[in-house]
C-alpha positions as CSV (number, residue, x, y, z in Angstrom):
1,M,-18.3,2.6,8.9
2,K,-18.0,3.2,4.8
3,D,-20.2,4.7,2.6
4,T,-22.5,3.5,-0.3
5,R,-20.4,4.0,-2.7
6,D,-17.1,2.4,-1.3
7,M,-19.2,-1.2,0.0
8,I,-20.2,-1.0,-4.2
9,L,-16.3,-0.3,-5.6
10,D,-14.9,-2.9,-2.9
11,V,-17.7,-5.6,-3.9
12,A,-17.2,-4.1,-7.7
13,T,-13.0,-4.7,-7.7
14,R,-13.5,-8.5,-6.0
15,H,-16.1,-9.0,-9.1
16,F,-13.5,-7.4,-11.6
17,C,-10.8,-9.4,-10.7
18,A,-12.4,-12.4,-10.4
19,A,-13.6,-12.5,-13.9
20,D,-13.6,-10.4,-17.4
21,Y,-15.4,-7.8,-17.8
22,A,-18.3,-10.0,-19.7
23,S,-18.3,-11.8,-16.9
24,V,-19.5,-9.1,-14.2
25,N,-22.9,-8.7,-13.2
26,L,-24.3,-5.9,-12.1
27,E,-27.0,-7.5,-10.2
28,A,-24.5,-9.9,-7.9
29,I,-22.9,-6.8,-7.1
30,A,-25.9,-4.8,-5.2
31,R,-26.9,-8.0,-4.1
32,E,-23.9,-8.6,-2.7
33,A,-23.1,-4.7,-1.6
34,N,-26.7,-5.3,-0.2
35,V,-28.4,-2.4,-2.1
36,T,-31.0,-2.3,-4.8
37,R,-29.9,-1.4,-8.5
38,A,-30.6,2.1,-8.2
39,P,-27.8,3.2,-6.1
40,L,-24.9,1.3,-8.7
41,Y,-27.0,3.6,-11.4
42,Y,-26.7,7.1,-9.3
43,Y,-22.6,6.8,-8.7
44,F,-21.9,5.0,-11.9
45,K,-24.3,5.3,-14.5
46,N,-23.5,1.7,-16.0
47,K,-21.1,-1.0,-16.0
48,E,-18.4,0.8,-18.1
49,G,-19.0,3.8,-14.9
50,L,-18.3,1.3,-12.9
51,Y,-15.6,0.0,-13.9
52,R,-13.6,2.8,-14.6
53,A,-14.5,3.5,-10.9
54,V,-12.9,0.2,-10.2
55,V,-9.7,1.0,-12.2
56,E,-9.1,4.8,-10.8
57,E,-9.5,3.3,-7.1
58,S,-7.3,0.4,-7.7
59,L,-4.7,2.6,-9.6
60,A,-4.9,5.0,-6.9
61,R,-4.6,2.2,-3.9
62,A,-1.8,0.4,-5.7
63,R,0.3,3.9,-6.4
64,R,-0.5,5.1,-2.4
65,S,0.4,1.1,-1.2
66,M,3.4,1.3,-3.7
67,D,5.0,5.1,-2.6
68,E,4.9,3.7,0.8
69,L,7.2,0.8,0.7
70,L,9.2,2.2,-2.3
71,G,9.9,5.8,0.2
72,A,10.2,3.3,3.8
73,Q,13.3,4.4,5.8
74,D,14.4,0.0,5.4
75,E,17.4,-1.6,4.6
76,I,17.2,-1.9,0.8
77,F,17.1,-5.2,0.2
78,E,14.3,-5.6,3.0
79,V,12.4,-2.7,0.9
80,V,12.7,-5.0,-2.3
81,R,11.4,-8.2,0.5
82,K,8.6,-5.7,0.5
83,E,8.1,-4.9,-2.1
84,Y,7.6,-8.3,-4.3
85,R,5.7,-9.8,-1.3
86,Y,3.2,-6.7,-2.3
87,C,2.8,-7.1,-5.7
88,I,2.9,-10.9,-5.8
89,Q,0.2,-10.9,-3.7
90,S,-1.7,-7.4,-4.1
91,L,-0.9,-6.0,-7.1
92,G,-1.1,-9.6,-9.1
93,Q,-4.6,-9.6,-8.0
94,Y,-5.3,-6.5,-10.1
95,R,-3.9,-7.9,-13.4
96,T,-7.2,-9.2,-14.4
97,I,-8.9,-5.1,-13.9
98,W,-6.0,-3.8,-15.8
99,Y,-6.1,-5.9,-18.1
100,P,-9.2,-6.7,-19.1
101,G,-9.4,-8.2,-23.0
102,P,-11.1,-6.5,-25.3
103,S,-14.1,-6.2,-24.4
104,A,-13.7,-4.1,-21.5
105,P,-13.3,-0.7,-21.3
106,D,-10.0,1.2,-22.6
107,C,-8.6,2.3,-19.9
108,S,-5.0,1.6,-21.2
109,E,-3.5,5.2,-20.8
110,Q,-4.3,5.6,-16.9
111,V,-2.4,1.6,-16.2
112,T,0.2,2.6,-18.2
113,A,0.8,6.7,-16.0
114,F,1.0,4.7,-13.3
115,E,3.7,1.4,-14.7
116,Q,5.6,4.8,-16.0
117,W,5.4,6.3,-12.7
118,L,6.4,3.0,-10.7
119,I,9.2,2.1,-12.9
120,E,10.2,6.1,-12.4
121,R,9.8,6.0,-8.5
122,K,11.7,2.5,-8.6
123,L,14.7,4.0,-10.4
124,E,14.9,6.4,-8.0
125,V,14.9,4.5,-5.0
126,F,17.5,2.4,-6.3
127,S,19.8,5.4,-7.7
128,A,19.4,6.8,-4.0
129,A,20.2,3.3,-2.6
130,Q,23.4,3.4,-4.9
131,R,24.4,6.5,-4.0
132,R,24.3,5.9,-0.4
133,G,26.5,2.7,-0.7
134,A,23.4,0.1,-0.9
135,L,23.4,-1.1,-3.7
136,R,27.2,-1.8,-6.0
137,Q,28.4,1.6,-7.4
138,D,28.7,-0.4,-11.2
139,C,25.2,-1.9,-11.5
140,D,22.9,-0.4,-13.7
141,V,19.7,0.5,-12.0
142,A,17.6,0.1,-15.0
143,E,18.5,-3.3,-15.2
144,I,17.5,-3.9,-11.8
145,V,14.3,-2.1,-12.2
146,T,13.9,-5.2,-15.6
147,F,15.0,-8.1,-13.9
148,I,12.5,-7.1,-11.0
149,Y,9.3,-7.1,-13.4
150,V,10.4,-10.2,-15.1
151,F,10.7,-11.8,-12.1
152,Y,7.0,-10.5,-11.3
153,A,5.6,-11.7,-14.4
154,G,7.4,-14.8,-14.2
155,V,5.8,-15.9,-10.5
156,L,2.5,-14.2,-11.7
157,D,1.9,-16.3,-14.7
158,T,3.6,-19.3,-13.4
159,R,0.9,-19.0,-10.3
160,Q,-2.0,-18.8,-12.4
161,R,-0.6,-21.8,-14.7
162,A,0.1,-23.8,-11.4
163,A,-3.4,-23.5,-10.1
164,R,-4.7,-25.1,-13.2
165,V,-1.6,-28.1,-13.1
166,E,-2.0,-31.2,-11.4
167,G,1.1,-32.1,-9.6
168,F,2.8,-28.8,-9.6
169,A,4.6,-27.5,-6.5
170,R,2.7,-24.7,-5.8
171,G,4.4,-24.7,-1.8
172,M,7.7,-23.6,-3.8
173,L,6.4,-20.2,-4.9
174,E,5.3,-19.0,-1.7
175,Q,9.0,-19.8,-1.2
176,S,10.4,-16.8,-4.0
177,E,10.3,-14.0,-1.9
178,D,13.5,-15.8,0.0
179,W,14.8,-16.3,-3.6
180,F,14.2,-13.6,-5.3
181,T,16.0,-11.0,-2.7
182,D,18.8,-13.1,-2.4
183,I,19.2,-13.0,-6.1
184,M,18.8,-9.7,-5.7
185,R,21.7,-9.4,-2.6
186,A,23.8,-11.4,-4.8
187,R,24.0,-9.8,-7.4
188,Y,23.4,-6.3,-6.4
189,A,25.0,-5.8,-2.8
190,P,28.0,-4.0,-2.4
């Protein structure tokens, strides 16, 4: 069973994912977490403290998940597929938290440290795959990591816009996992 602090963090994470910092309401979080505002202030002092705790917790969750996905013993393109799915479905939701706009407290140092760790981890994984012969020997692993980020960012931005644009083929975005894996395999498989 989750303790009160964890319940508040879970609810606050959903709120900070769904709205910008200025729009998040502590009273609504307390109500949804089934607590008074007193525990909010006990555990987090104020809205900024709660936000910083949400950022820290979301980064810790993302790091654990990404480390598990990237450390899997699956074939490299299956690792890529699973990691892509996680990034599009889960990490995409954290964008509002990690890049909240000017009204939020600055947590860019923690986010940048996570991003740097993730890039280094991916470089390690792809370099190891290349040494095992699972990737072309002449490919550039830094190019692979850059390509992954550009593709993810494009899909995430398109998904966000597609929700607002009438007539957009939203179903095609669901196929992006297959497209991405096929592109990676075609370009980098030996």
